[in-house]
SEKEFI-662375 format. One record per residue: x, y, z of N, C-alpha, C in turn; residue number from 0; residue in one letter. Coordinates in Angstrom, 3 decimals. Example, Ala and Ser with C-alpha at 12.3 -4.5 7.8 and 13.67 -1.06 7.14 Angstrom:
<nodes>
       n_u       n_v       n_w      ca_u      ca_v      ca_w       c_u       c_v       c_w   nr  rest
    13.190    -5.690     7.800    12.300    -4.500     7.800    13.200    -3.300     7.800    0     A
    12.850    -2.250     7.080    13.670    -1.060     7.140    12.900     0.030     7.870    1     S
</nodes>
This chain:
<nodes>
       n_u       n_v       n_w      ca_u      ca_v      ca_w       c_u       c_v       c_w   nr  rest
     0.832    -1.212     0.000     0.000     0.000     0.000     0.862     1.257     0.000    0     M
     1.928     1.267     0.818     2.801     2.443     0.861     3.448     2.670    -0.488    1     A
     3.921     1.598    -1.130     4.550     1.742    -2.437     3.565     2.251    -3.478    2     N
     2.325     1.801    -3.407     1.309     2.262    -4.356     1.060     3.755    -4.197    3     A
     1.010     4.230    -2.962     0.797     5.657    -2.725     1.977     6.477    -3.234    4     K
     3.190     5.952    -3.046     4.366     6.648    -3.569     4.279     6.783    -5.082    5     K
     3.892     5.701    -5.750     3.823     5.718    -7.209     2.805     6.734    -7.707    6     L
     1.668     6.827    -7.024     0.647     7.793    -7.430     1.208     9.209    -7.380    7     V
     1.901     9.549    -6.306     2.458    10.896    -6.178     3.543    11.151    -7.216    8     K
     4.363    10.148    -7.488     5.419    10.311    -8.487     4.846    10.427    -9.889    9     L
     3.786     9.685   -10.163     3.135     9.786   -11.472     2.524    11.168   -11.674   10     L
     1.918    11.699   -10.630     1.338    13.044   -10.722     2.408    14.090   -11.023   11     R
     3.618    13.846   -10.515     4.712    14.784   -10.753     5.489    14.457   -12.025   12     A
     5.060    13.414   -12.753     5.724    12.982   -13.996     7.199    12.681   -13.769   13     A
     7.513    12.083   -12.618     8.900    11.722   -12.310     9.173    10.297   -12.800   14     E
     9.232    10.143   -14.109     9.323     8.808   -14.688    10.705     8.182   -14.462   15     F
    11.755     9.000   -14.358    13.074     8.464   -14.074    13.131     7.827   -12.698   16     G
    12.555     8.501   -11.687    12.522     7.954   -10.334    11.679     6.690   -10.302   17     V
    10.540     6.716   -11.003     9.668     5.540   -11.051    10.403     4.352   -11.665   18     I
    11.143     4.591   -12.725    11.890     3.504   -13.370    12.916     2.910   -12.416   19     A
    13.606     3.778   -11.658    14.597     3.276   -10.704    13.934     2.448    -9.609   20     R
    12.769     2.890    -9.140    12.061     2.129    -8.115    11.626     0.767    -8.653   21     L
    11.126     0.731    -9.883    10.682    -0.541   -10.445    11.852    -1.499   -10.627   22     F
    12.994    -0.978   -11.058    14.162    -1.848   -11.188    14.555    -2.420    -9.830   23     R
    14.458    -1.572    -8.797    14.802    -2.045    -7.462    13.817    -3.105    -6.984   24     R
    12.519    -2.853    -7.168    11.512    -3.789    -6.690    11.499    -5.085    -7.487   25     W
    11.956    -5.014    -8.721    11.958    -6.212    -9.557    13.068    -7.170    -9.154   26     L
    14.311    -6.632    -8.961    15.442    -7.529    -8.650    16.593    -6.686    -8.114   27     W
    16.860    -6.762    -6.844    17.958    -5.970    -6.279    18.412    -6.552    -4.953   28     S
    19.632    -6.206    -4.584    20.203    -6.544    -3.284    20.828    -5.288    -2.709   29     D
    20.346    -4.845    -1.557    20.901    -3.675    -0.881    21.455    -4.072     0.479   30     D
    22.560    -3.461     0.828    23.187    -3.737     2.120    23.249    -2.447     2.919   31     V
    22.766    -2.494     4.140    22.861    -1.362     5.053    23.680    -1.743     6.273   32     G
    24.059    -0.746     7.036    24.878    -0.959     8.229    24.108    -0.471     9.449   33     V
    24.008    -1.327    10.458    23.441    -0.935    11.740    24.531    -0.481    12.679   34     G
    24.276     0.614    13.376    25.263     1.167    14.311    24.609     1.401    15.664   35     L
    25.438     1.457    16.696    24.918     1.785    18.016    25.896     2.719    18.726   36     H
    25.351     3.418    19.731    26.178     4.318    20.535    25.786     4.191    21.991   37     R
    26.778     4.009    22.850    26.567     3.986    24.293    26.271     5.419    24.747   38     D
    25.147     5.617    25.415    24.745     6.966    25.800    25.366     7.422    27.120   39     L
    26.236     6.596    27.699    26.933     7.049    28.909    27.900     8.175    28.592   40     A
    28.358     8.232    27.347    29.300     9.260    26.940    28.573    10.390    26.222   41     E
    28.808    11.651    26.600    28.167    12.776    25.902    28.760    12.949    24.512   42     P
    28.028    13.655    23.657    28.517    13.967    22.320    28.662    15.478    22.213   43     V
    29.739    15.924    21.620    29.933    17.360    21.449    29.181    17.820    20.206   44     S
    28.531    18.960    20.306    27.714    19.490    19.214    28.465    20.594    18.479   45     A
    28.740    20.355    17.198    29.335    21.407    16.381    28.295    22.478    16.105   46     R
    28.663    23.722    16.283    27.713    24.808    16.104    27.327    24.952    14.631   47     K
    26.022    25.074    14.342    25.600    25.319    12.960    25.853    26.771    12.576   48     P
    25.582    27.127    11.329    25.842    28.485    10.850    24.816    29.490    11.347   49     R
    23.721    29.002    11.911    22.709    29.895    12.468    22.081    29.188    13.663   50     F
    21.480    29.929    14.608    20.922    29.313    15.813    19.803    28.332    15.482   51     P
    19.773    27.225    16.232    18.757    26.197    16.046    18.195    25.757    17.393   52     L
    16.910    25.446    17.377    16.268    24.813    18.525    15.735    23.469    18.057   53     Q
    15.992    22.407    18.810    15.500    21.070    18.470    14.362    20.716    19.429   54     V
    13.233    20.350    18.868    12.032    20.062    19.666    11.098    19.145    18.876   55     R
    10.045    18.584    19.531     9.082    17.760    18.797     8.364    18.577    17.718   56     P
     8.027    17.926    16.624     7.320    18.580    15.534     5.901    18.945    15.970   57     I
     5.367    20.009    15.397     3.974    20.409    15.628     3.157    20.093    14.385   58     R
     1.862    19.852    14.586     1.020    19.400    13.475     1.106    20.315    12.259   59     N
     1.111    21.601    12.479     1.120    22.527    11.361     2.426    22.561    10.591   60     G
     3.459    21.906    11.124     4.773    21.917    10.471     5.005    20.712     9.570   61     E
     4.145    19.707     9.640     4.381    18.479     8.874     4.363    18.737     7.372   62     K
     3.515    19.639     6.924     3.406    19.912     5.487     4.689    20.494     4.915   63     A
     5.512    21.135     5.744     6.772    21.713     5.266     7.663    20.632     4.672   64     I
     7.642    19.441     5.270     8.503    18.354     4.817     7.812    17.436     3.814   65     F
     6.483    17.400     3.835     5.750    16.492     2.954     5.302    17.156     1.658   66     A
     5.437    18.473     1.547     5.010    19.184     0.340     5.923    18.827    -0.827   67     E
     5.322    18.402    -1.949     6.111    17.922    -3.092     6.037    18.827    -4.316   68     T
     5.233    19.881    -4.270     4.961    20.656    -5.485     6.215    21.245    -6.112   69     A
     7.168    21.690    -5.310     8.357    22.370    -5.851     9.580    21.471    -5.911   70     A
     9.410    20.168    -5.702    10.545    19.259    -5.641    10.622    18.385    -6.884   71     S
    11.824    17.876    -7.138    12.045    17.013    -8.293    12.984    15.881    -7.917   72     Q
    12.971    14.816    -8.712    13.933    13.736    -8.586    13.948    13.094    -7.218   73     G
    15.167    12.820    -6.733    15.318    12.118    -5.473    14.809    12.936    -4.291   74     E
    14.895    14.270    -4.385    14.350    15.088    -3.299    12.839    14.926    -3.207   75     D
    12.180    14.802    -4.341    10.739    14.548    -4.336    10.448    13.216    -3.656   76     L
    11.232    12.184    -3.969    11.023    10.884    -3.328    11.248    10.980    -1.825   77     L
    12.274    11.747    -1.400    12.497    11.947     0.038    11.273    12.574     0.694   78     D
    10.686    13.553     0.030     9.507    14.207     0.608     8.293    13.277     0.630   79     R
     8.164    12.437    -0.387     7.086    11.443    -0.379     7.275    10.487     0.803   80     V
     8.517    10.032     1.017     8.793     9.158     2.155     8.560     9.870     3.484   81     N
     8.925    11.158     3.554     8.677    11.932     4.771     7.185    12.000     5.068   82     A
     6.386    12.260     4.032     4.945    12.321     4.228     4.381    11.003     4.717   83     G
     4.894     9.885     4.161     4.442     8.560     4.602     4.731     8.349     6.081   84     H
     5.938     8.693     6.525     6.301     8.480     7.925     5.541     9.416     8.854   85     L
     5.357    10.656     8.426     4.640    11.610     9.276     3.172    11.238     9.441   86     L
     2.631    10.483     8.487     1.235    10.039     8.575     1.108     8.634     9.149   87     A
     2.234     8.030     9.543     2.236     6.621     9.925     1.751     6.355    11.343   88     S
     1.709     7.379    12.172     1.347     7.180    13.561     2.530     7.165    14.505   89     G
     3.769     7.136    13.977     4.921     7.289    14.855     4.850     8.658    15.523   90     L
     5.047     8.686    16.837     4.731     9.902    17.589     5.927    10.816    17.834   91     R
     7.133    10.333    17.603     8.283    11.086    18.107     9.163    11.598    16.978   92     T
     8.603    12.446    16.139     9.399    13.153    15.141     9.843    14.482    15.748   93     C
    11.125    14.779    15.564    11.692    16.034    16.060    12.105    16.907    14.885   94     Y
    12.137    18.204    15.125    12.585    19.147    14.109    13.630    20.075    14.705   95     V
    14.511    20.585    13.831    15.400    21.682    14.177    14.803    22.946    13.576   96     A
    14.636    23.965    14.394    13.938    25.186    13.995    14.924    26.351    14.017   97     V
    15.000    27.102    12.916    15.898    28.252    12.856    15.278    29.461    13.550   98     E
    16.027    30.538    13.642    15.654    31.675    14.482    14.326    32.320    14.161   99     G
    13.853    32.216    12.909    12.570    32.796    12.535    11.406    31.821    12.688  100     H
    11.691    30.654    13.284    10.629    29.701    13.566    10.357    28.688    12.465  101     G
    11.204    28.648    11.434    10.976    27.702    10.338    11.727    26.402    10.601  102     R
    11.055    25.253    10.565    11.738    23.969    10.699    12.617    23.699     9.473  103     P
    13.876    23.316     9.715    14.827    23.103     8.622    15.414    21.693     8.642  104     V
    14.887    20.828     9.482    15.406    19.469     9.593    14.375    18.640    10.339  105     Y
    14.223    17.369     9.961    13.355    16.461    10.704    14.054    15.114    10.891  106     M
    13.752    14.469    12.005    14.252    13.123    12.259    13.408    12.488    13.362  107     Q
    13.214    11.186    13.225    12.463    10.449    14.239    13.410     9.915    15.304  108     F
    12.992    10.051    16.557    13.664     9.453    17.700    12.640     8.519    18.337  109     L
    12.811     7.224    18.124    11.776     6.240    18.446    12.188     5.450    19.678  110     V
    11.216     5.188    20.574    11.458     4.466    21.807    10.711     3.135    21.805  111     F
    11.053     2.208    22.726    10.477     0.858    22.675     8.955     0.801    22.755  112     P
     8.311     1.821    23.316     6.851     1.769    23.386     6.205     1.835    22.000  113     D
     6.994     2.159    20.967     6.457     2.173    19.615     6.838     0.921    18.817  114     E
     7.377    -0.091    19.490     7.716    -1.334    18.808     6.556    -1.928    18.004  115     N
     5.311    -1.892    18.529     4.221    -2.475    17.742     4.007    -1.816    16.378  116     P
     4.488    -0.585    16.205     4.304     0.118    14.938     5.451    -0.111    13.954  117     R
     6.619    -0.525    14.460     7.819    -0.528    13.626     7.689    -1.425    12.402  118     L
     7.171    -2.631    12.578     7.094    -3.550    11.452     6.114    -3.047    10.400  119     D
     4.972    -2.510    10.842     3.994    -1.971     9.898     4.572    -0.790     9.113  120     D
     5.306     0.078     9.801     5.798     1.301     9.171     7.001     1.025     8.278  121     V
     7.924     0.168     8.736     9.188    -0.026     8.015     9.295    -1.369     7.308  122     F
     8.280    -2.193     7.417     8.269    -3.444     6.671     9.422    -4.371     6.993  123     G
     9.825    -4.455     8.258    10.884    -5.357     8.656    12.278    -4.775     8.597  124     G
    12.425    -3.536     8.131    13.755    -2.932     8.032    14.340    -2.545     9.386  125     L
    13.485    -2.423    10.413    13.933    -2.048    11.749    13.537    -3.152    12.719  126     I
    14.493    -3.813    13.365    14.128    -4.834    14.361    13.570    -4.186    15.622  127     P
    12.828    -4.943    16.438    12.292    -4.374    17.685    13.395    -3.827    18.576  128     P
    13.081    -2.747    19.262    14.047    -2.105    20.160    14.053    -2.794    21.515  129     L
    15.247    -2.897    22.114    15.336    -3.380    23.476    14.824    -2.343    24.462  130     G
    14.607    -2.771    25.687    14.018    -1.879    26.693    14.880    -0.655    26.965  131     E
    16.184    -0.769    26.780    17.089     0.343    27.077    17.547     1.071    25.821  132     D
    16.885     0.804    24.672    17.329     1.364    23.399    16.393     2.460    22.890  133     E
    16.932     3.287    22.008    16.148     4.231    21.217    16.709     4.190    19.802  134     A
    15.927     4.652    18.851    16.282     4.569    17.429    16.253     5.945    16.797  135     L
    17.307     6.280    16.044    17.301     7.444    15.167    16.969     6.970    13.758  136     L
    15.993     7.605    13.117    15.575     7.139    11.790    15.085     8.299    10.934  137     E
    15.414     8.252     9.653    14.955     9.159     8.609    15.297    10.622     8.906  138     F
    16.529    10.956     8.647    16.944    12.360     8.711    16.672    13.023     7.368  139     A
    16.066    14.210     7.409    15.811    14.935     6.152    16.000    16.428     6.373  140     Y
    16.818    17.043     5.499    17.031    18.486     5.477    16.594    19.018     4.122  141     T
    15.685    19.992     4.055    15.351    20.592     2.754    16.597    21.112     2.051  142     P
    16.573    21.060     0.733    17.768    21.339    -0.062    18.429    22.674     0.277  143     E
    17.629    23.705     0.523    18.203    25.033     0.721    18.962    25.176     2.042  144     E
    18.836    24.186     2.946    19.525    24.276     4.236    20.639    23.247     4.382  145     Y
    20.965    22.546     3.320    22.021    21.537     3.408    23.399    22.187     3.398  146     R
    24.359    21.509     4.010    25.722    22.013     4.036    25.957    23.144     5.013  147     G
    25.049    23.350     5.964    25.177    24.448     6.909    25.288    23.974     8.363  148     Q
    25.634    22.709     8.526    25.852    22.186     9.870    24.596    21.858    10.638  149     G
    23.467    21.739     9.933    22.198    21.484    10.622    22.154    20.070    11.188  150     V
    22.456    19.073    10.358    22.330    17.684    10.812    23.248    17.347    11.986  151     M
    24.556    17.695    11.955    25.403    17.352    13.103    24.883    17.913    14.424  152     P
    24.418    19.156    14.399    23.912    19.756    15.632    22.627    19.065    16.082  153     Y
    21.700    18.836    15.140    20.417    18.220    15.498    20.621    16.812    16.042  154     A
    21.491    16.037    15.414    21.738    14.679    15.900    22.328    14.717    17.307  155     V
    23.254    15.624    17.562    23.828    15.738    18.905    22.754    16.050    19.938  156     A
    21.824    16.928    19.591    20.736    17.256    20.515    19.807    16.057    20.739  157     M
    19.598    15.251    19.698    18.742    14.072    19.844    19.431    12.977    20.648  158     L
    20.749    12.881    20.548    21.489    11.969    21.416    21.239    12.335    22.876  159     V
    21.311    13.621    23.180    21.074    14.074    24.560    19.616    13.855    24.968  160     E
    18.680    14.030    24.039    17.266    13.796    24.348    17.010    12.328    24.653  161     E
    17.633    11.427    23.890    17.482     9.995    24.158    18.002     9.652    25.545  162     A
    19.155    10.227    25.911    19.717     9.984    27.243    18.782    10.542    28.325  163     R
    18.268    11.742    28.084    17.372    12.377    29.068    16.127    11.533    29.309  164     R
    15.667    10.855    28.272    14.457    10.040    28.397    14.738     8.615    28.860  165     R
    15.957     8.346    29.277    16.263     7.089    29.940    16.892     6.015    29.083  166     G
    17.120     6.262    27.794    17.760     5.256    26.954    19.239     5.146    27.317  167     A
    19.777     3.945    27.208    21.194     3.721    27.464    21.975     3.446    26.187  168     Q
    21.263     3.172    25.119    21.907     2.795    23.855    21.058     3.356    22.718  169     R
    21.704     3.996    21.769    21.025     4.593    20.625    21.452     3.837    19.368  170     L
    20.485     3.439    18.536    20.798     2.675    17.327    20.298     3.431    16.096  171     V
    20.931     3.162    14.966    20.498     3.734    13.697    20.952     2.818    12.576  172     T
    20.391     3.011    11.383    20.774     2.233    10.205    21.095     3.194     9.070  173     F
    22.161     2.881     8.332    22.631     3.724     7.243    22.764     2.862     5.992  174     V
    22.226     3.298     4.845    22.459     2.543     3.607    23.955     2.402     3.348  175     P
    24.366     1.223     2.922    25.780     0.963     2.724    26.410     1.875     1.692  176     G
    25.612     2.362     0.744    26.155     3.241    -0.302    26.360     4.667     0.176  177     R
    25.852     5.010     1.359    25.962     6.378     1.855    27.156     6.481     2.795  178     N
    28.352     6.444     2.221    29.566     6.405     3.032    29.775     7.684     3.833  179     S
    29.317     8.828     3.316    29.511    10.089     4.044    28.737    10.088     5.353  180     A
    27.489     9.629     5.325    26.687     9.567     6.551    27.247     8.520     7.500  181     V
    27.710     7.407     6.958    28.310     6.378     7.795    29.528     6.933     8.544  182     L
    30.383     7.671     7.835    31.554     8.271     8.487    31.140     9.293     9.538  183     R
    30.091    10.061     9.259    29.618    11.048    10.231    29.230    10.379    11.544  184     F
    28.433     9.304    11.477    28.002     8.643    12.707    29.184     8.024    13.444  185     F
    30.147     7.508    12.714    31.316     6.951    13.389    32.128     8.044    14.084  186     Q
    32.185     9.232    13.481    32.929    10.340    14.103    32.321    10.745    15.442  187     R
    31.012    10.588    15.600    30.386    11.019    16.858    30.127     9.840    17.794  188     I
    30.854     8.740    17.565    30.859     7.673    18.559    29.983     6.476    18.282  189     G
    29.332     6.413    17.128    28.541     5.227    16.784    29.464     4.137    16.243  190     F
    29.190     2.894    16.632    29.998     1.765    16.198    29.160     0.815    15.338  191     E
    29.649     0.442    14.159    28.929    -0.549    13.340    28.879    -1.889    14.060  192     P
    27.700    -2.528    14.054    27.591    -3.813    14.746    26.829    -4.875    13.963  193     D
    26.142    -4.495    12.885    25.396    -5.498    12.116    25.200    -5.036    10.683  194     R
    24.884    -5.989     9.869    24.637    -5.740     8.454    23.186    -6.055     8.160  195     E
    22.546    -5.169     7.441    21.148    -5.404     7.049    21.097    -5.692     5.549  196     R
    20.580    -6.840     5.186    20.469    -7.220     3.778    18.998    -7.151     3.357  197     R
    18.750    -6.313     2.361    17.394    -6.132     1.838    17.375    -6.653     0.402  198     E
    16.538    -7.622     0.142    16.504    -8.275    -1.164    15.110    -8.185    -1.770  199     R
    15.049    -7.764    -3.041    13.802    -7.798    -3.802    13.940    -8.835    -4.910  200     Y
    12.938    -9.689    -5.027    12.821   -10.626    -6.131    11.388   -10.591    -6.637  201     R
    11.220   -10.014    -7.824     9.890    -9.920    -8.443     8.891    -9.267    -7.496  202     L
     9.297    -8.123    -6.951     8.464    -7.269    -6.100     8.231    -7.843    -4.691  203     F
     8.890    -8.915    -4.365     8.780    -9.496    -3.026    10.049    -9.171    -2.250  204     R
     9.894    -8.579    -1.061    11.050    -8.150    -0.280    11.286    -9.072     0.902  205     R
    12.556    -9.386     1.145    12.973   -10.070     2.357    14.101    -9.269     3.005  206     T
    14.148    -9.304     4.325    15.153    -8.550     5.076    15.788    -9.491     6.089  207     V
    17.105    -9.439     6.192    17.808   -10.235     7.191    18.906    -9.398     7.829  208     S
    19.311    -9.789     9.008    20.348    -9.084     9.771    21.449   -10.067    10.153  209     F
    22.681    -9.647    10.017    23.827   -10.472    10.384    24.799    -9.629    11.207  210     E
    25.355   -10.176    12.288    26.360    -9.413    13.058    27.619    -9.194    12.228  211     P
    28.240    -8.047    12.411    29.508    -7.774    11.747    30.644    -8.458    12.498  212     L
    31.599    -8.966    11.753    32.754    -9.600    12.392    33.554    -8.540    13.135  213     A
</nodes>
């Protein structure tokens, strides 16, 4: 159902290149992601962004900022379609970074074990259930005009502290294996790779498995 809704939005935007890439992936593909964790006993230092930011839970009226697709194209449009899907999924703990004039410029989910019953429905097996002492960082998105300005490093550092404040002892996240820049970023701030996630499509049927890293 989620994939069908994505296709409808992409068709309306005439994004046939993105649609073709999705169909190739759903038809036959193998993707590898990396799972990482961070011990929350150690604080993380926050690099200052280029402008002041406040990190807080998202408000209802702000969701459209990230889900609006009218002015987007290509992969950014797909990111916004995915953002809209997650924001409508029922997950309760999406956070935003807000710049000085009150505009949200970044979103990310910080998920706790009480939302385990939703994880499989929302992510289709891509996220295993969280342990009692764990929290999950998932789906970071920065609108194009705010990228490269230090928003994500600061926001992630604030969310690490929020997870600790709410009682988590371990923070986990997953990074696509092809996104080496993001993988290096998480390792720089103390996340350690601990497992491999294999996502396989065969004729539109997906299977997901997890293996510990040596």
